[in-house]
C-alpha positions in Angstrom: 27.9 19.1 -21.7 25.3 21.0 -19.7 23.0 18.4 -17.8 25.1 15.8 -18.7 27.4 15.2 -16.2 26.6 13.1 -13.1 24.5 15.1 -10.6 25.1 14.6 -6.7 22.6 12.1 -5.2 20.4 12.8 -2.5 22.7 10.7 0.0 25.4 13.2 -1.1 23.7 16.1 0.2 24.1 17.9 3.4 21.0 19.6 5.4 19.5 22.1 3.7 18.2 24.5 6.5 16.9 27.1 4.0 14.4 24.6 3.1 14.2 22.3 6.1 13.0 25.5 8.4 9.6 25.0 6.6 8.6 21.6 7.5 10.0 22.0 10.7 8.4 25.0 11.3 5.0 23.2 10.2 5.8 20.4 12.4 6.2 22.7 15.8 3.2 24.9 14.7 1.1 21.4 14.2 2.5 20.7 18.0 1.8 24.2 19.6 -1.7 24.7 18.3 -4.4 23.8 20.2 -6.2 20.7 19.1 -8.9 21.4 16.7 -12.5 19.9 17.7 -12.4 17.6 15.3 -9.5 16.1 16.2 -10.4 15.9 19.3 -13.8 13.9 18.4 -11.4 11.2 16.5 -9.7 11.1 19.9 -12.5 10.4 21.5 -14.1 7.8 19.4 -10.8 6.2 19.5 -9.8 6.0 23.1 -13.5 6.0 24.5 -15.3 4.8 22.0 -14.7 0.8 22.8 -15.5 1.6 26.4 -19.0 3.6 26.1 -20.2 1.1 23.2 -19.5 -2.3 25.0 -21.3 -0.7 28.2 -24.3 0.3 25.9 -24.6 -3.1 24.5 -24.0 -4.4 28.0 -27.1 -2.3 29.2 -29.4 -3.2 26.5 -28.9 -6.9 25.8 -28.4 -8.2 29.6 -29.1 -4.9 32.1 -26.0 -5.2 33.8 -22.6 -2.7 33.7 -20.0 -4.8 32.0 -17.8 -5.7 35.2 -20.8 -8.1 35.9 -21.1 -10.1 32.9 -20.2 -13.4 32.5 -17.8 -14.4 30.0 -19.7 -15.3 27.0 -21.4 -12.3 27.7 -18.4 -10.2 27.3 -17.5 -12.4 24.2 -20.8 -11.5 22.6 -20.4 -7.4 23.5 -16.8 -7.4 22.2 -17.8 -9.3 18.9 -21.0 -6.7 18.2 -18.1 -3.6 19.1 -15.8 -5.0 16.6 -18.3 -5.6 14.2 -19.4 -1.8 14.2 -16.0 -0.7 13.9 -16.4 -3.0 10.6 -19.7 -1.4 9.7 -21.2 -4.5 9.7 -24.2 -4.5 10.9 -26.0 -7.7 9.7 -27.6 -10.1 12.0 -26.5 -13.1 9.7 -23.0 -12.0 9.3 -22.6 -11.8 12.5 -24.3 -15.5 13.4 -21.4 -16.6 10.9 -18.9 -15.4 13.2 -16.3 -18.1 14.1 -13.5 -18.6 16.3 -10.7 -17.7 13.7 -12.6 -14.2 13.2 -12.3 -13.6 16.9 -8.7 -14.5 17.0 -7.9 -12.1 14.1 -9.7 -9.9 16.1 -8.0 -10.3 19.2 -11.2 -11.2 21.2 -10.7 -14.1 23.6 -12.9 -16.7 22.5 -13.7 -20.3 23.4 -16.0 -22.6 21.4 -18.4 -23.2 24.3 -18.8 -19.1 24.8 -19.2 -18.7 20.8 -22.1 -21.5 21.1 -23.5 -19.1 23.7 -23.2 -16.2 22.1 -24.8 -17.9 19.0 -27.8 -19.3 20.9 -28.2 -15.9 22.3 -28.2 -14.1 19.2 -30.5 -16.6 17.5 -33.3 -15.3 19.5 -32.8 -11.5 18.6 -34.7 -10.4 15.7 -32.7 -9.4 12.9 -34.3 -6.1 12.4 -34.3 -5.2 16.2 -30.5 -6.7 16.1 -29.3 -4.2 13.2 -31.2 -1.4 14.9 -29.1 -2.3 18.1 -25.8 -2.1 16.3 -26.8 1.0 14.3 -27.3 2.3 17.8 -24.1 1.7 18.6 -22.4 3.0 15.8 -24.5 6.5 16.1 -23.2 6.5 19.8 -19.4 6.0 18.4 -19.2 8.7 15.5 -22.0 11.3 16.9 -23.6 10.8 20.3 -20.3 10.5 22.2 -18.6 13.7 23.3 -15.8 15.4 25.2 -18.1 16.8 27.6 -19.7 13.9 29.2 -16.6 12.1 30.0 -15.3 12.0 33.4 -11.8 14.4 34.3 -10.1 10.9 33.6 -11.3 10.1 30.4 -11.0 13.5 29.5 -7.4 13.5 30.2 -7.0 10.2 28.0 -9.3 11.6 24.8 -7.2 14.8 25.1 -3.8 13.0 24.3 -5.5 10.8 22.0 -6.7 14.3 20.2 -3.2 15.2 20.3 -1.3 12.3 18.7 -4.2 12.4 15.9 -2.5 16.2 15.6 0.9 15.1 16.0 0.0 12.3 13.3 -1.0 15.0 10.7 2.1 17.1 11.5 4.2 13.7 10.7 2.5 14.1 7.4 3.0 17.8 6.5 6.7 17.5 7.7 7.5 13.8 5.7 6.1 15.3 2.6 7.5 18.7 2.4 10.8 16.9 3.2 10.1 14.8 0.1 9.4 17.3 -2.1 12.1 19.7 -1.0 14.7 17.0 -0.5 16.0 19.2 2.9 17.6 16.2 4.2 19.0 13.0 2.9 15.7 11.0 2.7 16.6 7.9 5.0 16.8 10.7 7.7 13.0 11.6 7.2 12.8 7.8 8.3 14.6 8.1 11.6 13.1 11.2 12.2 9.5 9.9 12.1 10.6 7.2 15.0 12.0 10.2 16.8 9.0 12.4 16.7 6.8 9.5 17.4 8.6 8.6 20.8 9.3 12.3 21.6 5.2 12.7 21.8 4.5 9.5 23.5 2.8 7.8 20.4 5.2 4.9 21.2 7.8 3.9 23.6 11.4 2.6 23.6 10.1 -0.9 23.4 7.9 -0.8 20.4 9.5 2.0 18.4 12.0 -0.2 16.9 9.7 -3.0 15.8 7.2 -0.7 14.1 9.9 0.1 11.3 9.9 -3.6 10.3 7.5 -5.6 8.5 7.4 -8.5 5.5 7.3 -5.6 2.8 10.7 -4.3 4.3 12.3 -7.5 4.6 11.1 -8.2 1.1 12.7 -5.1 -0.5 16.5 -6.0 1.5 15.8 -9.3 -0.1 14.9 -8.2 -3.8 17.9 -5.8 -3.4 20.1 -8.6 -2.9 19.1 -10.8 -5.1 19.5 -8.1 -7.8 23.2 -8.2 -6.9 23.5 -11.9 -7.8 21.6 -11.2 -10.9 24.6 -8.2 -11.9 27.5 -10.1 -10.5 26.9 -13.3 -12.2 25.9 -11.4 -15.2 22.0 -13.0 -15.4 20.8 -9.5 -16.1 22.5 -9.4 -19.5 21.0 -12.8 -20.2 17.6 -11.4 -19.3 17.8 -8.5 -21.0 19.0 -10.2 -24.6 15.7 -12.4 -23.9 13.8 -9.5 -24.2 15.3 -7.3 -26.0 18.0 -9.2 -28.3 15.5 -9.9 -31.3 14.4 -6.6 -31.4 15.3 -5.0 -35.3 14.8 -1.2 -33.8 15.6 -1.3 -30.5 14.6 2.4 -29.6 13.4 3.6 -26.5 10.0 3.7 -27.3 9.8 0.4 -28.3 12.2 -0.8 -25.2 9.6 1.1 -22.5 6.5 -0.7 -24.2 7.9 -4.1 -24.2 8.7 -3.1 -20.3 5.3 -2.2 -19.6 3.6 -5.0 -21.6 5.6 -7.6 -19.7 5.6 -6.2 -16.4 1.6 -4.7 -15.6 -0.1 -7.8 -16.9 2.3 -10.0 -14.9 1.8 -8.0 -11.9 -2.1 -9.8 -11.6 -0.6 -12.6 -10.5 3.1 -11.7 -9.0 4.4 -9.5 -6.4 4.6 -6.0 -7.8 8.1 -5.9 -5.7 9.5 -9.3 -7.3 9.1 -7.4 -10.6 10.5 -4.3 -9.6 13.2 -6.1 -8.1 13.8 -8.4 -11.2 13.9 -5.8 -14.0 16.0 -3.1 -11.8 19.5 -4.7 -12.9 17.7 -5.1 -16.5 17.3 -1.5 -16.6 20.7 -0.3 -15.0 22.1 -2.5 -17.7 20.5 -1.0 -20.6 21.8 2.2 -19.0 25.0 1.6 -18.1 26.2 -0.1 -21.5 24.6 3.1 -23.7 26.5 5.5 -21.6 29.7 3.5 -22.0 29.1 3.3 -26.0 28.1 6.9 -26.5 30.8 8.2 -23.6 28.4 10.5 -22.0 26.2 10.2 -19.2 22.1 10.9 -20.3 20.4 11.2 -16.7 17.2 11.8 -18.7 17.6 8.0 -20.2 18.2 6.4 -16.7 15.2 8.1 -15.1 13.0 7.1 -18.1 13.9 3.6 -17.9 13.8 3.5 -13.8 10.1 5.3 -13.9 9.1 3.0 -16.7 9.9 -0.2 -14.3 8.0 1.7 -11.2 4.7 2.6 -12.8 4.3 -0.6 -14.8 4.7 -2.1 -11.7 1.8 -0.3 -10.7 -0.4 -1.0 -13.0 -2.0 -4.5 -12.3 -2.2 -5.4 -9.1 -5.2 -4.5 -8.4 -6.8 -6.1 -11.4 -7.1 -9.8 -10.0 -7.8 -10.8 -6.3 -4.2 -12.6 -6.2 -2.5 -9.5 -7.2 -2.4 -7.7 -3.8 -3.5 -7.9 -0.3 -5.6 -4.7 -0.5 -7.8 -6.7 -3.1 -8.8 -9.3 -0.3 -9.3 -6.4 2.1 -11.7 -5.0 0.4 -13.6 -8.3 -1.0 -13.9 -8.8 2.9 -15.3 -5.9 3.5 -18.1 -6.1 0.7 -19.3 -9.4 2.4 -18.7 -8.7 6.2 -20.4 -5.6 5.8 -23.5 -6.2 3.4 -22.9 -10.2 2.6 -22.0 -9.4 -1.0 -19.1 -12.1 -2.3 -17.1 -10.8 -5.4 -15.5 -13.8 -6.9 -12.1 -14.1 -8.5 -13.7 -14.1 -12.2 -16.0 -11.4 -11.5 -13.3 -9.0 -10.0 -11.1 -9.5 -13.5 -14.2 -9.3 -15.2 -15.2 -5.5 -14.2 -11.2 -4.5 -13.5 -9.2 -5.8 -16.3 -10.2 -3.3 -19.0 -8.5 -1.2 -16.9 -5.8 -2.0 -18.4 -6.3 -1.5 -21.8 -6.8 2.2 -21.5 -4.0 2.7 -18.9 -1.2 0.8 -20.8 -1.2 3.0 -24.0 -1.6 6.0 -21.4 1.3 5.4 -19.4 3.5 4.6 -21.8 2.9 8.0 -23.8 2.8 9.7 -20.7 6.6 8.5 -19.7 7.6 9.1 -23.0 6.1 12.8 -23.3 7.8 13.5 -19.7 11.3 12.1 -20.5 13.3 13.0 -23.3 16.6 11.2 -23.1 19.6 12.0 -25.5 20.3 8.6 -26.3 17.5 6.8 -27.9 18.1 4.0 -29.6 19.7 1.2 -27.5 21.0 -0.8 -30.8 24.8 -0.1 -29.5 24.1 -0.9 -25.9 22.2 -4.4 -27.0 24.9 -5.2 -29.3 27.6 -4.7 -26.1 25.6 -6.9 -24.1 25.7 -9.4 -26.8 29.7 -9.2 -27.0 30.1 -9.4 -23.5 28.0 -12.9 -23.5 30.4 -13.7 -26.2 33.1 -12.9 -24.4 32.1 -15.0 -21.3 32.1 -18.0 -23.5 28.7 -17.8 -25.1 27.0 -20.5 -22.8 25.1 -19.7 -19.3 27.8 -19.9 -16.4 27.5 -22.0 -13.0 26.6 -18.9 -11.4 24.0 -17.7 -14.0 22.3 -21.2 -13.7 22.6 -21.0 -9.7 21.3 -17.8 -9.9 18.3 -18.5 -12.4 17.3 -21.9 -9.9 17.4 -19.7 -6.8 15.3 -17.3 -8.4 12.7 -19.6 -10.3 12.2 -21.5 -6.2 11.8 -18.0 -4.6 9.0 -17.1 -7.4 7.4 -20.3 -6.8 7.6 -20.1 -2.7 6.1 -16.4 -3.4 3.2 -17.5 -5.4 2.1 -20.8 -3.2 3.3 -19.4 0.3 -0.4 -18.3 1.2 -1.9 -21.4 0.1 0.4 -25.0 -0.3 3.4 -24.1 1.7 0.9 -22.6 4.5 -0.7 -26.3 4.2 2.4 -28.0 4.2 4.0 -26.8 6.8 1.2 -24.7 9.0 3.6 -21.8 8.4 2.6 -18.3 7.2 6.0 -17.1 6.2 5.2 -14.2 3.8 7.0 -13.3 0.8 9.9 -10.9 2.7 11.1 -13.8 4.4 11.4 -16.0 1.2 13.4 -13.2 -0.2 15.9 -12.8 2.4 15.9 -16.8 2.6 16.9 -16.6 -1.2 19.6 -14.2 -0.6 21.0 -16.2 2.1 20.8 -19.3 -0.2 22.9 -17.3 -2.8 25.6 -17.1 -0.3 25.4 -20.7 0.4 25.9 -21.4 -3.0 29.1 -19.3 -3.5 27.5 -16.5 -5.8 27.9 -14.2 -3.8 29.6 -13.1 -0.5 28.6 -10.3 2.5 31.0 -7.6 1.1 28.9 -7.9 -2.3 25.9 -7.0 -0.2 27.7 -4.7 1.9 28.8 -2.9 -0.9 26.2 -3.1 -4.1 22.9 -2.9 -2.0 21.2 0.5 -1.0 20.7 0.3 2.7 19.4 3.8 2.5 16.4 2.5 0.3 15.9 -0.2 2.8 15.5 2.5 6.1 13.9 4.7 3.9 10.6 2.2 3.4 11.0 0.9 6.8 9.9 4.8 7.6 7.2 4.4 5.3 5.9 1.4 7.3 6.4 3.0 10.8 4.6 6.3 8.9 1.9 3.9 8.3 1.3 2.6 11.0 1.2 5.6 13.1 -1.3 7.1 11.0 -3.7 3.9 11.6 -3.1 3.7 14.9 -3.5 7.5 16.3 -6.6 7.7 13.8 -4.6 10.4 11.8 -5.8 8.5 8.5 -9.3 8.1 9.8 -9.5 11.9 10.4 -7.9 12.6 7.0 -10.7 10.8 5.2 -13.3 11.7 7.3 -12.6 15.6 6.8 -12.2 14.8 3.0 -15.4 13.2 2.8 -17.3 15.7 5.0 -15.7 18.3 2.6 -16.9 16.6 -0.6 -20.4 15.7 0.5 -21.8 19.5 0.4 -20.2 19.2 -3.2 -22.9 16.5 -4.6 -20.0 13.6 -4.5 -22.0 12.2 -1.5 -23.4 9.6 -3.6 -23.6 8.1 -7.1 -20.6 8.2 -9.3 -19.5 11.1 -7.3 -19.3 8.9 -4.2 -17.0 6.8 -6.3 -14.7 9.7 -7.3 -14.5 11.2 -3.8 -14.0 7.8 -2.1 -11.0 6.6 -5.0 -9.8 10.1 -4.9 -9.4 10.0 -0.8 -7.5 6.6 -1.4 -5.4 8.0 -4.2 -4.2 10.6 -1.5 -3.6 8.4 1.5 -1.9 5.8 -0.8 1.0 8.2 -1.4 1.5 8.4 2.1 1.2 4.6 3.6 1.2 1.1 2.2 -2.0 0.4 -0.1 -3.2 -2.1 2.2 -3.8 0.3 5.2 -5.4 2.9 3.0 -7.9 0.7 2.1 -8.4 -0.9 5.7 -8.6 3.2 6.6 -10.7 4.3 3.6 -12.8 1.2 2.6 -15.5 0.9 5.6 -16.4 4.6 5.4 -16.8 4.4 1.6 -18.6 1.4 1.8 -20.7 2.4 4.8 -21.6 5.3 2.7 -22.6 3.5 -0.1 -24.8 1.3 1.8 -26.6 4.8 3.3 -27.0 6.2 -0.3 -27.4 3.3 -2.4 -28.7 0.0 -0.3 -28.7 -3.3 -1.7 -27.4 -1.8 -4.9 -24.4 -2.5 -7.5 -22.5 0.5 -5.4 -21.4 -1.6 -3.0 -19.1 -4.0 -5.1 -18.2 -0.9 -7.2 -16.9 1.0 -4.2 -15.0 -2.2 -3.1 -13.4 -2.7 -6.2 -12.8 1.0 -7.2 -11.1 1.9 -3.6 -9.0 -1.3 -4.3 -8.2 -0.1 -7.5 -7.2 3.5 -6.5 -5.0 2.3 -3.5 -2.7 1.0 -6.9 -2.0 5.3 -7.9 1.1 5.5 -5.6 2.7 7.3 -8.1 4.1 10.5 -6.8 6.4 9.9 -3.6 9.3 7.4 -3.1 7.9 5.9 0.0 4.2 5.3 -2.2 4.8 1.6 -2.9 7.8 -0.7 -2.6 8.4 -0.8 -6.5 9.2 3.1 -6.4 11.7 2.3 -3.5 13.7 -0.1 -5.5 14.0 2.1 -8.5 14.9 4.8 -6.0 17.6 2.4 -5.0 19.2 2.5 -8.8 20.5 6.0 -7.7 19.5 7.4 -10.5 16.1 9.3 -9.7 15.6 11.8 -7.3 11.7 12.5 -5.7 10.6 15.0 -7.9 11.0 12.8 -10.9 8.2 10.8 -9.8 6.1 13.7 -9.5 6.9 14.8 -13.2 5.0 11.8 -14.7 3.3 10.6 -11.6 0.9 13.2 -10.9 -0.4 13.2 -14.7 -1.1 9.7 -14.1 -2.8 10.0 -11.0 -5.2 12.3 -12.5 -5.2 10.4 -16.0 -5.6 6.7 -14.4 -8.3 8.0 -11.5 -10.1 9.6 -14.8 -10.2 6.0 -16.6 -11.5 4.1 -13.4 -14.4 6.9 -13.4 -15.0 6.1 -17.3 -15.1 2.6 -16.6 -17.4 2.5 -13.5 -19.7 5.0 -15.3 -19.9 3.2 -18.6 -18.5 -0.3 -18.8 -19.5 -1.1 -15.3 -23.0 0.5 -15.1 -23.7 -1.5 -18.6 -22.7 -4.8 -17.1 -24.6 -4.4 -14.0 -24.2 -6.6 -11.0 -26.1 -10.2 -10.5 -29.1 -9.9 -8.0 -28.1 -6.3 -7.3 -30.2 -2.7 -8.4 -28.6 -0.5 -10.3 -27.7 3.2 -8.8 
């Protein structure tokens, strides 16, 4: 039957030179064209901004060049320069800096020098201090030009501008490779590192390390524990717990239940973990359905996998505990403007988003995917029979798998507080996921052959490529250039203030988060949009609104496999093609962004913000 036969996946294909020539040509063109002035400006800012701003502060405060300053004075100008990088100009905020803040920002610090810095800063009137900081920011952003640099400095700035251009060229190359599937997708990941190495962005000593992060480890570990779920039959148990009592288990109800379970949980649990937990359940529902019907139904498999991924992307930004990006934006709001957003406050403003997006997401998925098999009743009966065939009771492997999973779950939830306080070690959820995978081997549940044959290692490399891709965008200034360029385009359209500012900031964040992890996307866009909010609407509710909406917009990574770990995890099923994310992702990006704007312009405005004026 046409369309019902199993198609070759991206891994089975050879390179398609007819389509690969498009991203390759664009990349080469980007490398050989002269560096545009706007990129050169970013290159100047990134390569020489720190030096010139520190020299400015040194002269203004101590009337000396930087090389004649004492240690505490060097510490002070570094702290000031780092503060303006974060668009933080407040005298009070500067006085509150501590040793931990300095160490986090890689500023050499001692308590004695920090006390000297505070004593000196205390003597500067707050208004003068803020004026000085703003002058430093103006110098970095607009006054420092290529022409005023020395010849040696121009070489550095030219190279930095070239790296910005390369980063944008890599964006074009990666996105087009993903859209055209001109080559197996994991190979795109390797190409990113090679291009970065050949263009001098990285060297051989650090290129390999840039692929790995806690998120990469998490995807690797989660795919391994999903293997244990399938091998022991725990996936069947979980499927029965969720769907076994349904009298009419049609696909619409199944997808609704998946969304209703996953979306609220992502406010408190890692979306990566939920995607990994539901992946084997989705595969089980599909495999048993096709076994009963005797035919493949690609639309059904895609629908189940996409439902899991999209549900994982709905709730993470609605509570501070849902994702690191929320904490990043809370930190920016407090750091830059002294506005503290509480846990309950964040949820009060953001949770209603879920009331709209859950039905909207469910409707869009059911509209865009039309499976032939619409009732999974026979599939669920098969699962019940298999459980009975295995004796009906829980097996040792299932019990051990579940215990190890709950221990991992406990560690994921408490690793930032309880475990950190007890051990003094910040493990990260990725390390715990791999420790869980090792525990399954120690417990005799699986062996390495299971991991070797059942884990999609291509997806691990695919997401590793996303990690180095995001890091290159941040370290070269490519992400900053993209954000700034789009903002400059939107301001003349009246999108530089009010709801327009929220819309433009959210749209930029939503665009960047398709290409890089949500945290770096917030880190790239947040200071820019918050600074604009502070200028356009000083001391108003716009500031916390921009902080929250930027975090929410970074969860709209619906369109590309590399946008977020849940996308990569469900892609590991082998049922999806990259364009399947676009089928529903583009629509959800627009609709959910619309919901966000609707909330901000009605509900948020109606609530206002305590002690802050409206805008």
